[in-house]
N, C-alpha and C positions, 0 to 999 in steps of 0.2 A: 409421294407415298414411300414409306420406309418398309423394309422387310422385317417382319417380327422376329424371325429366328436369329437374324444377325444383330438385332438391336440389343445393347446392354442397358438394362433398366436400373443399374446401380444408383441409389440416391434419388430416383425419380418416383413420382406418384402417378401411377397409371390409372386413368379413368376408363373403365371397360364397360361397354354396352353388352350385357349378356342377355340371353333369352331364358329367364327363369320363370316363364309362364307355364308352371307345372300344375297338374290336376291335384286338388286337395279334397280330402274327405269332408263332406258337408257338415257332419256332426263334430268330428274331432280336430279338423283342420290339419290332419296329418297328410304328408305327401304320398300320393298313391303311385306315382311313376316319376322317378328322378332322372330319367334319361337326359333331359336337357341340362340339368345341373352337372351331371357327371361329364357331359361333353365339354364343359367349360374349364374343368379342373386342370388339364395340361397347360392351358394359357396362363391361368392364375399362378400355378406352381413355378413356371419358367420365370415370371416376374419376381416372385418372392425369392427364388433361388439366386437370382442375379443381385439381390440386395435392394430391390425396389419395394414399394408398398402399393396396395391395390384398393381402388374405390369402385365398387360394383353398382351399376344402375340397371334396372329392368322394369318391365310392367308385369302385372299379374291380374288375370281376369279382365272384366270390362266394367270397372266402376263407373256409375253414371253421374253421380252428383258429389264428387269429392271423396274424402276419406271414408272407408268402411272397413270394419274389422276383418271380414272374410277375404278381402283382397290385400291385406297387409303382408308385406314381405317379412315381417317379424317372425311369421310362422316357419320361415326357411332357415333362420339363423343357426339353430342347433345342428340341423342335418348338414348344412354347408360346412360347419366347423368339423364335423365328423369326416366328411368327404376330403377335407384338407388335412387330414391326419391329426386333428386336435388343435389346429391353429385357432386362436381366439378370433371370433368375428364380431366386430363392433357394429352397432346399428344406429342409424340416424332416423329419427321419427318424421323427417320431412326432407325431401330430396334437395331443396334449395333453401332450407331454413337455417337459422343461426347455428343450431346444433351441428348441422351437416358441415358447415364451413369451419367451425371451431375444431371438430373432430378431425376433419381432413387436414387442417393446418398442423395439428399436433401428431399426425400419423407418423410412426417411425418405420424404418425398413423392416419388412417381414410381417407387417400388420395389414389386416383386411377390414375395410369398412363397407357395409351394405347399406345403400340408401333406400328410403321408403319408396313405394310404388310411384313411378313417373306419371302414370295416368290419373293420379289424384289431382293432377293439374290438366285442365282442358287444353292448355297451351302445347302439351306434348303431341297430341294427335293433330293439332292444327299446324304443326311445324313452325311454331312461333320463334322468331329470331332472338328476342330478348331472353326468353326462357332458355334457349339453347346456349346463349352467351353466358348466362348465370351458371349453368351446369358446367360449362367449359372451364370456369375459374377454379373448379375443385381439383383439377389435376394438371400435370405437366405434359402428359402424353395421352392421346386418345387412341383407344384400341376398340375396333368394332368386331365383336365375336358373336354377333346375333344374326346368323343367316336367316333364321325363321322370321325375322322382321325386316329383312333387307328390301322387301318390295313395298315397304311403307315409307312415305316421305315425312316421317315424324322428326321432332326436334332432336331427339337423342340418336337417331339413326342416319339422318340425311343432312341436317342443318348444322349440327355442332362441329363437324369436321373442319369447316372453313375457319374456325377460330384457333386452329392449331397449324403451325408451319408444316410443310410437306414431310420433313423428316421426323415429325412428332405425331403423325397420324398413320395408322396401319390396320391391317386385318389381324385378328388373333389366329391361333393355330386351327381352330375349328372352321373359321371363315375361309382361311387359306385353303384348307382341305376341300371344303364345299365348292369353292370357286374353281379350283384347279381340276377337280373331278368333273364338274359340269362342263367346263371348257374342253376337257379331253373328249367328252362324248359329243359335244356340239360341233367342235371345230377340227378335231384330229382323230375321229373314230376310224378304227380299222374295220374294213368290210369282211364278211357280211356283218351289217349292223342291224340288229333286231330291236325294235321298240315294242314292249308289251304294255298295252293300254287297257286298263279295266275300269270298273266303277259303274255307277248307275246311269249317268247321263252323257249322251253325245255332246250336248250343249256345253258341258263343263270342259270337255276335252277337244273341242273342235279346233281351237287355235294351235294346240300342241301337235295335233295330228297333221294339220296343214304345214306347220313349220318342219315337221319330221319328214314330210314327203320330199323335201329338198335334200335330205341327208341319209335316211334309212334305206336299207335294201328290202327289209321285211317289217311289216307292222301286224302284230297279233292283237286282235280285239276280243276281249272277254267281258264278263260281268253283264249287268243289266243292259248296258248300252248296245250290246251285240244285237239285241232283238229289234231295235229300230232299223238296223241294216237289213235284217231278214224280212221285215215287213215291207221295207222299201223295195225289196226285190220280188215282192208278191207272195212271200211265205205266210204260213199260218203260225201264229205265235201264242195262241190261246190267251191266257190272262197275263202273259209276261209283261214286264215293264216296257213301255214304249213311249217315245215322244212323237206323237203324231204330227206335230208342227215342224218336225225336223227330218221328215222322210225325204224331201227333195235334197236337203243338205247331205244326207247320207249317200244318196245316189250320186250326187255331185263329187263327193270325196272318192267314191269308188272309181269314177271316170277319171278324175285327176291322177289317181294312183296308177291306173292303167296307162295313161299317157306318159307318165314319168318312169314307167317300168318298175314301180314299187309293188311288191307282192303283199296284198292284204289277206290275212288269214282270219277267217271267222270260224267259230267252233262247229264242227260237223254235227255233234250231238250234245244233248243237254240232260242233266239230272233235273227231272221235273217233279213238282209237288202240287197237291190239291189245295194247299193254302200256304200262306207265308207264316210258318210256325215251326218251331223245333221238333214238334211231334207230328208233322205232316206225313201223309202217305207219299211215298216217292216211287218213281219209275224212271225210265230213260226213253228219249225220243229224238228223232232227227230235229235239229234246232229250227228248221224251216217248216216243220210239220208237227206242231205241238197241239194235242187235242184241246177242244174247248173246255174251259173250267180248270185247266192246268197251267202252271207257270214254270219257266226255266229259272232255277236258282243256283246252278253251278254248271261247269262244263263236264261232260261225261267221258267215258274211257277212250273212245276214238279221238276226241278232241285233245285229251291229255297227251296221247301218243303223238298226234299230229304236231301239236305245239312244242312238245319236248324235243322232237326231232329237229325242228327249225332252230330252237334255242341252242341245242348242243353243237350245231354247225356254225354258230356265230362267233365273231371275234370281239364284238362290242354289244353290250346289252343294256338297255334302259328299261326299268320296270316301274310303272306308275299305275297302281290300282289293282285290286284283287279280281279273281275270275268268277267269284260267286259270293254268297252270303257266308263267308268263312267263320263268322262269329257263332254260327250254329253248326254243331258237329256233323250233321248229315250233309252239309253243303260246303265242307272245307277241303274235300279231296282234291278238287281241281287246282285251288290256290297252292296247296301243299305240293302237288306234282310239278307245278311251275317253279316253285322255290327249289325243289330238288334238282330240276334241270338246270336252273341258273347256277346253283352251287357246283354242279358237275362241269358245266362249261367253264366256270371260273377256275376250277382246279386244272382244267386243260389249257389254261392260258388266256381265256377271254377276260376283258375288263367289264365288270358289271356294276351298275349304279342303280340302287333302289331308292326311290324318292316318293313322297306323298304319304300322308298319314296312315291310310289303311294297309298299303303294301309293307310299310315299315313295321306296323303292328303285327302283320302276318309273319314277316321274317323273324321278328323277335319271338313270337308265340311258338313257331316251329323250330326255333333254335338254330337258325341259319345265319345269324348276324355276322359271325366270324368267317362265314364261307362265301361271302360275296366281297367284291373289291371295296365298295363304299356304300354306307347307308346314310342318306341325307336326313338332317334333322328339320329341314324347312319345307313343310308341305306346300303352302301357297307360294312361297318364294321360289321354290324349285320349279313349280308349274309355270310361273310367269317367265322364269329364265328360259325354259324350253319352248315357250311361246315366242321367244325372240325379243322379249321386252328388256329394256335397260332397267336394272334395279337401282332405285335411288340410293340405297345404303352402300352399294358397291361403287356407283359413280362418284359419290361424295368423297370417298377415301382416295379414289384414283385421281380426282380432279387436280 
């Protein structure tokens, strides 16, 4: 595996796997959030500045039966050109068709070619070797810059790398940043190390919590999943979200944490509502004593203060998942308070990594993106990494 920053791409055609799986407006096909595209720009620009050319491949959406207009990457061409400062972006209407090979062959230094959606071929998701080999013939160097798909063993992320010699396969700048930030948190975290885990379900986060019990000093649990823990301890949680089939698992996690000396922090109080709606009546209650007919939808004042205190005393922070239903204004205070505390701790020298779709959305929404150490673009990939799994897209490049 070669180091991207040290590699000179002069005269080379770099085949880059990017993650351009961006949301499009159903009516106009306009991009509604270009975060993933912007994240790939530094990698593309470095290659072009070196005097190389770029061939980009990505998936978009989940096309079921071959090509479909709404999943075509042609909708991204103009915006990509703008992001690259007006560079012309050529488009191939098939990722392994004749046009793709002809255009790639004729590509000159400084030019960019975007290939049509990889998932128009079933072979992509199947990790088909022949398909991967065909793709590999488009470029001289393979660059994987798609952390968001690193946990998938697909042709363009995990199989293709073996068709390039070691010094011609590498991570792009985005992938390098993602991997080194995740490794810093998992393998060389300064203590106290606080993991903030939110979201709806314990079952979604069980593996990450178990893996973090080996590493973290403190684990803060918020969001809907907290109520499963309160019920497991015999609390009254009203109509709050609860996974009744996971009560024993929640008890078991608390026991394991105690045995390892890891402090689990559950929210002492909650903002409660009489229905799951933006216009619900709200009140506050102890999280383990919520009246019948009411549900916890955010952490309340005491919990905000309790959690903020833990966060501000941390040297390493991992944040995955919001504290409440932050999409509704009445229930976003807790998530905002956590974001503020993470930003403050970062300013005081802590290393903070925010990963997972909803927490990233929250950090963006509240304007804290530049106030934390690193914001990960890969939701599922980041989760699996912190569950201790080896990601195929990373392993293939390192092999």
